[in-house]
FIKEBA-463636 format. One record per residue (C-alpha): x, y, z. Coordinates in pm, 1 decimal. Layout:
N
<atom xx="X" yy="Y" zz="Z"/>
...
% end
This chain:
227
<atom xx="3.0" yy="1.3" zz="14.2"/>
<atom xx="132.3" yy="342.0" zz="-101.0"/>
<atom xx="1.4" yy="508.5" zz="208.0"/>
<atom xx="155.4" yy="266.6" zz="434.3"/>
<atom xx="492.4" yy="276.9" zz="277.7"/>
<atom xx="488.8" yy="649.7" zz="308.8"/>
<atom xx="374.7" yy="677.0" zz="658.0"/>
<atom xx="698.8" yy="407.3" zz="741.5"/>
<atom xx="929.2" yy="621.9" zz="550.3"/>
<atom xx="818.4" yy="948.3" zz="734.4"/>
<atom xx="837.5" yy="732.3" zz="1060.6"/>
<atom xx="1187.0" yy="627.1" zz="1006.2"/>
<atom xx="1279.3" yy="994.1" zz="893.7"/>
<atom xx="1144.8" yy="1145.1" zz="1236.5"/>
<atom xx="1340.5" yy="883.0" zz="1430.4"/>
<atom xx="1644.1" yy="950.5" zz="1263.4"/>
<atom xx="1613.5" yy="1323.9" zz="1335.5"/>
<atom xx="1533.2" yy="1263.8" zz="1687.5"/>
<atom xx="1833.6" yy="1026.0" zz="1715.3"/>
<atom xx="2086.6" yy="1256.5" zz="1585.8"/>
<atom xx="1969.8" yy="1528.8" zz="1834.9"/>
<atom xx="2074.7" yy="1798.2" zz="1593.1"/>
<atom xx="1851.3" yy="2130.3" zz="1599.2"/>
<atom xx="1779.0" yy="2257.7" zz="1252.4"/>
<atom xx="1936.6" yy="2626.9" zz="1222.0"/>
<atom xx="1571.3" yy="2793.2" zz="1176.9"/>
<atom xx="1574.2" yy="3051.7" zz="1463.8"/>
<atom xx="1283.4" yy="2871.4" zz="1655.9"/>
<atom xx="1304.4" yy="2825.3" zz="2035.9"/>
<atom xx="1475.8" yy="2509.5" zz="2146.2"/>
<atom xx="1140.2" yy="2339.3" zz="2247.9"/>
<atom xx="993.0" yy="2436.5" zz="1920.0"/>
<atom xx="976.4" yy="2205.1" zz="1634.4"/>
<atom xx="1098.2" yy="2326.9" zz="1292.4"/>
<atom xx="819.9" yy="2399.4" zz="1037.2"/>
<atom xx="938.0" yy="2109.7" zz="798.3"/>
<atom xx="931.7" yy="1861.6" zz="1070.6"/>
<atom xx="582.2" yy="1967.1" zz="1192.1"/>
<atom xx="459.6" yy="1935.5" zz="847.9"/>
<atom xx="598.4" yy="1595.4" zz="816.9"/>
<atom xx="458.7" yy="1496.5" zz="1172.6"/>
<atom xx="108.3" yy="1629.5" zz="1045.3"/>
<atom xx="135.5" yy="1407.8" zz="737.1"/>
<atom xx="249.1" yy="1118.4" zz="889.0"/>
<atom xx="-18.9" yy="1146.3" zz="1169.3"/>
<atom xx="-284.9" yy="1159.2" zz="882.5"/>
<atom xx="-158.2" yy="865.8" zz="694.7"/>
<atom xx="-135.0" yy="684.4" zz="975.7"/>
<atom xx="-488.0" yy="783.4" zz="1080.2"/>
<atom xx="-603.5" yy="676.8" zz="721.6"/>
<atom xx="-429.8" yy="353.3" zz="771.9"/>
<atom xx="-595.5" yy="278.1" zz="1097.3"/>
<atom xx="-943.5" yy="340.7" zz="929.2"/>
<atom xx="-874.5" yy="109.3" zz="672.9"/>
<atom xx="-787.5" yy="-159.2" zz="888.9"/>
<atom xx="-1043.9" yy="-107.8" zz="1138.2"/>
<atom xx="-854.1" yy="-13.3" zz="1462.1"/>
<atom xx="-947.5" yy="346.3" zz="1427.4"/>
<atom xx="-1272.0" yy="490.9" zz="1405.0"/>
<atom xx="-1355.5" yy="748.5" zz="1130.9"/>
<atom xx="-1496.5" yy="1113.8" zz="1264.9"/>
<atom xx="-1871.5" yy="1119.0" zz="1267.1"/>
<atom xx="-1987.8" yy="1363.7" zz="1000.9"/>
<atom xx="-2303.4" yy="1572.1" zz="1084.5"/>
<atom xx="-2607.0" yy="1367.9" zz="1041.3"/>
<atom xx="-2818.4" yy="1421.7" zz="728.4"/>
<atom xx="-3202.4" yy="1417.2" zz="747.5"/>
<atom xx="-3373.2" yy="1455.6" zz="416.4"/>
<atom xx="-3720.2" yy="1486.1" zz="571.6"/>
<atom xx="-3612.2" yy="1820.6" zz="781.9"/>
<atom xx="-3407.4" yy="1965.9" zz="538.8"/>
<atom xx="-3626.5" yy="1909.2" zz="221.8"/>
<atom xx="-3962.9" yy="1987.2" zz="370.0"/>
<atom xx="-4103.1" yy="2111.9" zz="22.4"/>
<atom xx="-4127.3" yy="1737.0" zz="-74.7"/>
<atom xx="-4362.2" yy="1459.1" zz="87.6"/>
<atom xx="-4206.3" yy="1168.8" zz="254.0"/>
<atom xx="-4316.3" yy="965.6" zz="-45.7"/>
<atom xx="-4140.6" yy="1185.1" zz="-286.8"/>
<atom xx="-3816.2" yy="1149.4" zz="-76.5"/>
<atom xx="-3837.6" yy="805.8" zz="-37.2"/>
<atom xx="-3887.8" yy="754.0" zz="-412.6"/>
<atom xx="-3586.2" yy="954.7" zz="-478.8"/>
<atom xx="-3393.4" yy="752.4" zz="-242.7"/>
<atom xx="-3499.1" yy="447.0" zz="-425.2"/>
<atom xx="-3381.6" yy="586.7" zz="-742.9"/>
<atom xx="-3054.3" yy="692.7" zz="-624.6"/>
<atom xx="-2988.9" yy="350.0" zz="-465.3"/>
<atom xx="-3083.0" yy="201.2" zz="-793.2"/>
<atom xx="-2809.1" yy="398.1" zz="-990.6"/>
<atom xx="-2554.4" yy="393.3" zz="-725.1"/>
<atom xx="-2409.8" yy="56.2" zz="-855.5"/>
<atom xx="-2096.0" yy="84.6" zz="-652.2"/>
<atom xx="-2330.8" yy="101.2" zz="-316.3"/>
<atom xx="-2072.3" yy="364.5" zz="-182.7"/>
<atom xx="-2327.5" yy="623.6" zz="-119.3"/>
<atom xx="-2254.4" yy="822.2" zz="-415.2"/>
<atom xx="-2317.1" yy="834.6" zz="-802.4"/>
<atom xx="-2028.0" yy="909.2" zz="-991.2"/>
<atom xx="-1958.1" yy="1003.3" zz="-1340.9"/>
<atom xx="-2009.1" yy="643.4" zz="-1512.5"/>
<atom xx="-2313.8" yy="557.7" zz="-1302.2"/>
<atom xx="-2454.8" yy="907.2" zz="-1397.2"/>
<atom xx="-2368.9" yy="824.8" zz="-1788.1"/>
<atom xx="-2568.3" yy="484.4" zz="-1730.9"/>
<atom xx="-2846.2" yy="675.7" zz="-1558.7"/>
<atom xx="-2886.4" yy="923.4" zz="-1817.9"/>
<atom xx="-2873.8" yy="636.1" zz="-2084.4"/>
<atom xx="-3150.1" yy="437.8" zz="-1920.7"/>
<atom xx="-3372.3" yy="770.5" zz="-1889.0"/>
<atom xx="-3339.3" yy="794.8" zz="-2251.7"/>
<atom xx="-3132.5" yy="1129.2" zz="-2229.2"/>
<atom xx="-2791.8" yy="1038.1" zz="-2304.3"/>
<atom xx="-2521.3" yy="1317.4" zz="-2230.5"/>
<atom xx="-2169.2" yy="1371.7" zz="-2376.9"/>
<atom xx="-1879.2" yy="1339.4" zz="-2143.5"/>
<atom xx="-1876.5" yy="1728.2" zz="-2081.5"/>
<atom xx="-2239.9" yy="1743.4" zz="-2023.9"/>
<atom xx="-2226.4" yy="1475.9" zz="-1755.2"/>
<atom xx="-1936.2" yy="1672.5" zz="-1566.0"/>
<atom xx="-2155.1" yy="2004.1" zz="-1614.9"/>
<atom xx="-2425.3" yy="1782.7" zz="-1457.7"/>
<atom xx="-2248.0" yy="1711.6" zz="-1143.3"/>
<atom xx="-2071.2" yy="2049.2" zz="-1120.8"/>
<atom xx="-2417.0" yy="2220.3" zz="-1099.3"/>
<atom xx="-2505.3" yy="2061.2" zz="-756.1"/>
<atom xx="-2168.5" yy="1940.2" zz="-631.5"/>
<atom xx="-2124.1" yy="2145.5" zz="-333.2"/>
<atom xx="-1826.0" yy="1960.8" zz="-183.2"/>
<atom xx="-1644.8" yy="1944.1" zz="-529.6"/>
<atom xx="-1564.8" yy="1586.0" zz="-494.9"/>
<atom xx="-1678.2" yy="1514.8" zz="-870.2"/>
<atom xx="-1971.3" yy="1259.8" zz="-766.1"/>
<atom xx="-2311.9" yy="1318.3" zz="-647.2"/>
<atom xx="-2431.1" yy="1258.7" zz="-268.0"/>
<atom xx="-2766.7" yy="1173.3" zz="-193.9"/>
<atom xx="-2814.6" yy="1518.1" zz="-69.6"/>
<atom xx="-2686.2" yy="1654.9" zz="-380.2"/>
<atom xx="-2913.8" yy="1420.3" zz="-604.5"/>
<atom xx="-3202.4" yy="1577.6" zz="-383.1"/>
<atom xx="-3084.5" yy="1937.7" zz="-490.5"/>
<atom xx="-3144.0" yy="1847.8" zz="-833.7"/>
<atom xx="-3529.7" yy="1803.8" zz="-769.7"/>
<atom xx="-3514.9" yy="2122.7" zz="-541.1"/>
<atom xx="-3360.2" yy="2322.8" zz="-806.9"/>
<atom xx="-3582.3" yy="2188.1" zz="-1065.4"/>
<atom xx="-3898.7" yy="2254.8" zz="-891.7"/>
<atom xx="-3766.7" yy="2619.8" zz="-788.7"/>
<atom xx="-3737.7" yy="2671.4" zz="-1141.6"/>
<atom xx="-3370.3" yy="2716.4" zz="-1113.9"/>
<atom xx="-3238.5" yy="2494.9" zz="-1398.2"/>
<atom xx="-3182.2" yy="2572.9" zz="-1761.8"/>
<atom xx="-3489.2" yy="2401.5" zz="-1958.8"/>
<atom xx="-3270.5" yy="2214.4" zz="-2184.0"/>
<atom xx="-3016.5" yy="2117.9" zz="-1933.7"/>
<atom xx="-2934.1" yy="1749.7" zz="-1845.0"/>
<atom xx="-3042.4" yy="1818.4" zz="-1489.1"/>
<atom xx="-3371.0" yy="1940.9" zz="-1619.5"/>
<atom xx="-3416.9" yy="1604.8" zz="-1813.9"/>
<atom xx="-3324.8" yy="1406.5" zz="-1531.1"/>
<atom xx="-3584.9" yy="1547.6" zz="-1298.4"/>
<atom xx="-3837.4" yy="1536.3" zz="-1580.8"/>
<atom xx="-3764.0" yy="1159.3" zz="-1687.5"/>
<atom xx="-3741.0" yy="1030.4" zz="-1359.6"/>
<atom xx="-4013.3" yy="790.0" zz="-1222.3"/>
<atom xx="-4071.1" yy="1011.4" zz="-945.6"/>
<atom xx="-4421.8" yy="1125.2" zz="-919.0"/>
<atom xx="-4428.5" yy="1504.1" zz="-821.3"/>
<atom xx="-4724.0" yy="1601.1" zz="-1034.7"/>
<atom xx="-4950.2" yy="1559.2" zz="-708.7"/>
<atom xx="-4760.3" yy="1804.1" zz="-532.5"/>
<atom xx="-4792.2" yy="2055.6" zz="-846.6"/>
<atom xx="-4413.4" yy="1984.7" zz="-918.9"/>
<atom xx="-4339.8" yy="1951.0" zz="-1297.1"/>
<atom xx="-4006.4" yy="2077.8" zz="-1297.9"/>
<atom xx="-4144.2" yy="2434.5" zz="-1415.0"/>
<atom xx="-4135.4" yy="2769.8" zz="-1261.7"/>
<atom xx="-4458.0" yy="2767.2" zz="-1105.0"/>
<atom xx="-4393.1" yy="2519.6" zz="-799.6"/>
<atom xx="-4441.2" yy="2714.6" zz="-516.2"/>
<atom xx="-4740.6" yy="2884.3" zz="-692.1"/>
<atom xx="-4877.0" yy="2553.5" zz="-719.4"/>
<atom xx="-4811.6" yy="2456.6" zz="-362.2"/>
<atom xx="-5005.0" yy="2760.2" zz="-246.4"/>
<atom xx="-5290.6" yy="2666.1" zz="-480.7"/>
<atom xx="-5291.4" yy="2329.9" zz="-347.9"/>
<atom xx="-5322.6" yy="2466.3" zz="-4.3"/>
<atom xx="-5633.0" yy="2661.6" zz="-107.7"/>
<atom xx="-5812.1" yy="2374.6" zz="-241.1"/>
<atom xx="-5746.5" yy="2189.4" zz="56.7"/>
<atom xx="-5895.1" yy="2476.5" zz="258.8"/>
<atom xx="-6173.6" yy="2512.0" zz="37.2"/>
<atom xx="-6260.7" yy="2164.7" zz="75.7"/>
<atom xx="-6257.6" yy="2140.4" zz="455.6"/>
<atom xx="-6494.6" yy="2451.3" zz="437.4"/>
<atom xx="-6723.6" yy="2260.3" zz="242.3"/>
<atom xx="-6714.2" yy="1986.2" zz="473.2"/>
<atom xx="-6792.9" yy="2233.6" zz="768.6"/>
<atom xx="-7080.0" yy="2384.5" zz="585.5"/>
<atom xx="-7205.0" yy="2049.5" zz="519.6"/>
<atom xx="-7199.5" yy="1952.2" zz="907.8"/>
<atom xx="-7347.6" yy="2283.2" zz="974.7"/>
<atom xx="-7663.0" yy="2216.5" zz="761.4"/>
<atom xx="-7698.8" yy="1876.0" zz="894.0"/>
<atom xx="-7701.2" yy="1997.0" zz="1234.3"/>
<atom xx="-7970.2" yy="2278.0" zz="1117.4"/>
<atom xx="-8200.8" yy="2014.2" zz="974.6"/>
<atom xx="-8179.1" yy="1803.9" zz="1317.2"/>
<atom xx="-8256.5" yy="2108.6" zz="1510.4"/>
<atom xx="-8549.2" yy="2174.8" zz="1288.9"/>
<atom xx="-8665.7" yy="1824.5" zz="1298.5"/>
<atom xx="-8639.0" yy="1819.2" zz="1695.7"/>
<atom xx="-8820.6" yy="2160.4" zz="1720.5"/>
<atom xx="-9122.4" yy="2004.9" zz="1495.9"/>
<atom xx="-9158.0" yy="1697.9" zz="1717.4"/>
<atom xx="-9160.4" yy="1908.5" zz="2030.2"/>
<atom xx="-9423.4" yy="2123.4" zz="1881.6"/>
<atom xx="-9622.0" yy="1863.8" zz="1761.3"/>
<atom xx="-9595.6" yy="1663.6" zz="2121.5"/>
<atom xx="-9714.1" yy="1964.6" zz="2305.3"/>
<atom xx="-10009.0" yy="2018.5" zz="2047.2"/>
<atom xx="-10105.4" yy="1664.9" zz="2099.6"/>
<atom xx="-10112.4" yy="1696.2" zz="2468.3"/>
<atom xx="-10326.0" yy="1996.5" zz="2454.7"/>
<atom xx="-10593.1" yy="1779.8" zz="2311.8"/>
<atom xx="-10540.4" yy="1480.7" zz="2528.3"/>
<atom xx="-10819.9" yy="1483.0" zz="2818.1"/>
% end
């Protein structure tokens, strides 16, 4: 392993410097390490940590937990589940990322093949950590940008959003610019529906009350004629 060999070489170099007991003439205080030695020590520690992670003897640092349901509230749970299913379907390497070749296969299966430069541009547009691949969060950003009208109509990402099997039309999301307007309209329709149900209940209560009043009046009239 190249990283293991480099780490061992750096260790030997540091041990040799310490055994010689020679302080480089850098103008630093006696107890202060020279800059080159500090850099070597840091690089050595990084390589040893990476080696430990690979061997399972060192635990990797915990990354911030990503919760799509709280971060992407504009989508329903079903939509997010569908997006996750699609992401995992094309993550053939099962490493939690969609790389350039996996994106190429995805676009071909969706019927919208892209050039090599086109694929790189697709990734670049949502690649927040600049690692040249799509994480699950960055994949969700595609649909957010499409819904908010932030993608070019003829772009590869817009084609991906439109050709995906994810049914977003029920939420008023068609990858168009009227997403948020449609959301407001959907809420208005829901509110109107609730008002209609409330009016029907009020009408039933009124009819029931009138019926009771007629029965009471009839009984009162009947008792007046009863000896």
